[in-house]
N, C-alpha and C positions, 0 to 999 in steps of 0.2 A: 070769643077762638072758633075758626074754621074746624069743618065738620072733619072727621080721620078719612076720609073718603077724598075731600078736594087737599090737594099740594098747596100749603101756601107760598105766599109769595113777598119778597125784600125787597126793596129798591137799595143797592149801596151807593152813595155818591163819593164818587172819586176815582181813580185806577191807579192809582200809588201802591204801593210795596202793602201797607195795611186795608186798602179796597179792597186787592184782587184776594189776600190771604183770607179775610171776613167773606168772600163770596166763596171759595173753598171751603172754610168751615161750615157755612150752612147748607152749600148741597150734600156734604157726609152726613146731614139730617133728614135728607130729604126735602128740603125747602128750594123754591124756586127763585133765581135772582136773576134782576134786573140790574147791569153797573154802569153806571151812567160817568163821562169823562169827559170833560167840558174839551181839552185838548184834541188837535184834529186825528192823534192816534195815541192809542194807550202805550206809551213808552213812561222812560225814568230819567231825568235828568240827576246832573253830580258826576263824584268821579268814585273813590273806592268809600267802604264802611266794614265796619270792624262788626265781626257776628261772634260774641259770646256762645261758650254749652247750653245756656237757656233758649237762643236764637234756633239752634242747631235742635235742642229740643221740640220746637213747637215747628221748625220745618219738618220733622219726622212725623209729624202729629198730621202734618198737614197732606202727607203723601209726596213731598217735593224733597226729603232731604240730601237724597244721593242726588239729583240733579243739581243742588248748589254744592252741596261736597265737590264734585266735578269742576267747580268753577272757582273754588276757593282757593285761597294760598293757607297754609295750616303753618302757623307760626313755632319758633322755637322759645322765644320771653316776649315778656311785654317791659321795658326799658323805660326809665326816664334819667334824662339828664340833666346836669344844669349850663345853660344858654351863656351863663356869662363865662363861666372858667371850663365850661367843657367836662366837669367829673359825673361819675355816675352815681347816682341819688338813690334810685331802685334798679333792680333785674329780678322779677320774675317768672320761674321756670313755666312754659306750659306747655309740656312734653307729657310723659307718661303718666307721673306721678299726678298732674291737674287733671288728666285726660281719664284716669283712675277715680279720683275724688269726684268728680261732678260731673262723668259720663259720657261727654263731648268735646270736642276741640275747641279750643281757640282759634277762629282763621280772620282773612280778609277777605275783600270781595270785590269786583267792581260792581257802583249799584247799579248798572245797566243789566249786570249778569245775572244779581239774583233775583230783580223785578221780571227778566227772563225766564229763571227755572219757572216761578211761579202761572209765569202767566201762559207758558205753552202747556200746563196741566188745567187750567181756565178755558183756554182754548177747546180742548177736548172734551169739557165737561155739559154735557147736555143742558143742563139744566142752567145753564148760567148763559144769557144774551147780554153782550155789550154794545153800548151804543155812543159814539165818539160825537166832537162837536156838538155835546151836549151842553149848556151851560144854565144851572137850573135859576129864575131869577124868582119865585116864588113857590108856597106851597101850604098844604093845610094839611098840619097834624093831627088834627083831633080827631077823635071817633076809632071805629073801627076799620076805616079805609082812608089811606095815605094818599095824598093828591099831589104830584110836583108839576110845574109847570116851567117849561124853557124857555130858552131865548127867541126859538121858533116857532111859540105858542102850542110846541107839542107836551101832551097830555102823558102822563107815567101817572098809576095807582097800582098800590102795592096794599099787604097788611102791614108792611115793618117799613120804616124809613132807617139807615144806618147812614149817619152820616163819619164818611172818610177822607173825608174833603178838605185836609192841611189846618196850615196855623190860620188861613183867612176863609174858615168853614163858615158857608150860607148857610148850611143844615147848625151849625152852633150859635150862629148871630140870630136866627127863628127862634132857636131852644132858648137861649141864655142870655144874648146881647151885650156879654160883656165883650172888651178888647183886649187884645193882644200886649203883654208888658216889652216894650223895645228893648233890649238889653243894653244896649251901647256896645255890643263886641262886635267885632268885623269878621268875619271869616274868607279868607280867599283858598281857592281850590283849583288844583291842576294838576294832570296826568304826565308825568314826566316818561318819557323813553330810555329805556335800558343806559342804551351810547352818552347820554346826556349824565348821568346820573352817578357822581364823584366813587370812585369806586370801593371807598372805604366805607363809605355810606351804604351799601348795597346788604342791608344786614337783615336776615329771616325774622324781622318782629316788628311790630310799631314802635317806633320809638320817639317820643316826646321830648323837645327841646325846651325846656320848663325858664321861660325869662322874664325881666321885671314889665309887668302890665302886657306881656304877649307871649307865644311858642310856638314853636312845628312840630308840625307829625308828619313821620313818614313812614312807609311800609309799602311789600310789591305784590303787585297786582299781575294775573293773568300767566301763573307760571316764573313770574320774575322777570317778563318780559318788557316790562312797566312800572311805573313806583309814582302811588300817589303822594301826593303834595300838601298839607294842609297849614295854612298860619290865620293864629289868628291875633287880634289886639285889640285895646281899648279906644275906642274912635274917638278922636276929639272934633267933630261934628256931632250935630242934633239928626241922629240918623232916623229913616221910616223904613219898616220893614219891605223888604225888595230884594231882588237878585238885577244883577246888571253887567259887566263887562268890568275889569278891573284895570290897574294901570302895576308896572312893575315900581314907579316913583312913589307910588304912595306906599305901598310895601316897605319899600327900603327905609321912608321916613320914620316909620314906626319900629325899626329894627336898630335903632344905634347903640352899640356900648356890647353887641352881644360877640359871642367867640366865632372865629373866623372859619370853623368848622359847620358849623350849622347856617354859618353868614351865605356860605355861596352857595348854599340853595335857593337860594332867594331871585338868583341869576338863571335857571334853568328852564321853568317852564318859559314856552313861546308866548302863553295868552293866559290868562285867569280870570276866574267867574269871582264876581262877589257879592256876598250874601251879609245884608245886614239880618242880623239875626232876634229874634222874638221868643220869649215863652209865654205862659200863662200862671196865673195863680191858681194853687188847684183849687176846685170848688167840693161840694160835698155830694151834686148828682149832673148829669153828663145829660140827664132824658126824663120824659115825662111818657106814660102810654107806653107805646109801640114805637118807640124813638129814642136812639141813643147813640152817641159819638164814640169812634176807634181810632186808636193813633196820635198824629197831632192834631186832629181837630179835638179831640177831650185830652190833652195832655204834650202841648208841644213843649221842647225842652233841649236846652246848650247842647251842645255838643262832648260834652266833658267828660263826661263817664261813656260814652259810645254805643249809648242805648237807644235812642229814638227810634231805628228800626226795630231792635230787638225786643221791643216795648209792644208796638204795635203787633207782630208776630205773636207775641204772649198775648195781646187782648182777645188775635180774632179765633185761638186755640179755647179760650177762655169763655169766650161769647157762643161758640160750637158747645161746649162742655153743658152751659147751663141750660140753652135750648133742650138739649140731650135729658138733661136732668129734670128738666118741666114741663112735658109733658104735652110739649106744643101750644102752651100757655107764654108768648112772645114777652107779654109786659112783665110777668114775670118772673121772667128771664132773664130779661135785660137788667132786671132790678138785679137778679142776683150778682149778674155780671159786673156790675158798678159797685156793688158793695164790696167785691175783692179786688177789682180792677182800679179803684181812686186810692184806695188805701197806698198800694204798692208803687202806683206812679206817681201819686206825690211823694213819696218818699224819695225814688230816683229824681225827681225834680229838685228838691231841696239840695240832695247830695249833689248831684252835676253843679249846681252856682256853688257850693263849697268847694269843690271840686278845681274849679273856675277860680276861685282865689287864692287856693292853694299852688296851682301851678302859676299864678301871674303873682307871686311873692316876689316885693322887691326889700333892699336894706335889711334890718335883723330880721323881718317877719320870714324872709329869704333864707336866711340863716338857720331860722327854729326851722322852716320845713325841710331844709335838708337833714337834719339830726330826726329827723320823726322816726324813721323807719331803720338807724343804725341797731345794730345787733337781733335784726327781726328774721327766723327763719322764716323757709317757704311754706312749711305749714300755718306758719303764725299769716300769712297773706293769704291762705288758701281759707284760713277761719275767717276774716275779714270779709272774705269775698262770697261765703256762702251764704249769705241772704239775697244775694243778687244771682250768682249763679246757678243756685241746686233748685231754681224753679224746674218744677215736671209737669207733666199734661192728672197726672196720677194725681197729684194733691192743690190743683190752679183752682178749684171752688172751695178753698180753705181758707179761714179768714188769716 
């Protein structure tokens, strides 16, 4: 452990939402951060994401909550529809009563906008330096000094390393050596301009159309000027994790037999991006010594609970609080952080898989699903969500 006079230095590998948030959380504890990003610029790809109250609580703790709120659309409901007969299955009110219960709203935002909200604070932080076009190819994480080497043979040294480098994390490969679990589920994402969105579907809510082995989601972005559209299906192919351009023809081939109301959405995008998704089996430890993992590097998950970015934000804040509580002992802080985050994120990973099954039910299972929530009131829904949305900074270090 460094002397109190010397600032501790941490390398954060990965400049996505989790990496930027981790950097901010660490500098709030007086730690210098080198942020390494393999892309040519620090940016975020993708379309929209959903932010639960837990995400806004974490953003507030990082000092970027207001910036994120300005770019968010706050929704009125969360809705599930049956994509076969176009009947409503669930409608959850996320207005005043929801916000009173959980202390924050439910919002949707373009991924680039949430990334920008955090990046603006990172760029102003004198304790953070970031390096783009930096692809880490080797590392030595033993002992009291961490050493990373990039593809240009540049050397980086620090007291600790945090891998925030996504599903294909090189830091995780070095620490754990396990492989991602390819789900076989494919996600297509697109952003549709308001003029192209069918008028009856311009709804201020995340709307999920649950179909047999497939589903669609849409919600407004950027003040309702755009709409995020996500379609998911069980692939007939043997998939490998990755992202590429998609085709409308492939999408249409997986959405036969669904109602014309959601089906019309499949013709609205001018282009698609195609994700073959992966997650990982939860493990009992993310790191050793002065090294750990965060976000998708630690617990990649499918999108069925819309919690990937939310969990990364929670991770970052909890990491900062663990450092604060550990009097500068980074190894102790990392183990305490892992002790609370591994169990919580494992529950989310497994819950996400189960929600995917529920959304994609067919036959009798579909009929059972549609009856699951009949007779439930709003408080019943809120009680069921409490374990997820009631997360707070004050209690984040409690098991």
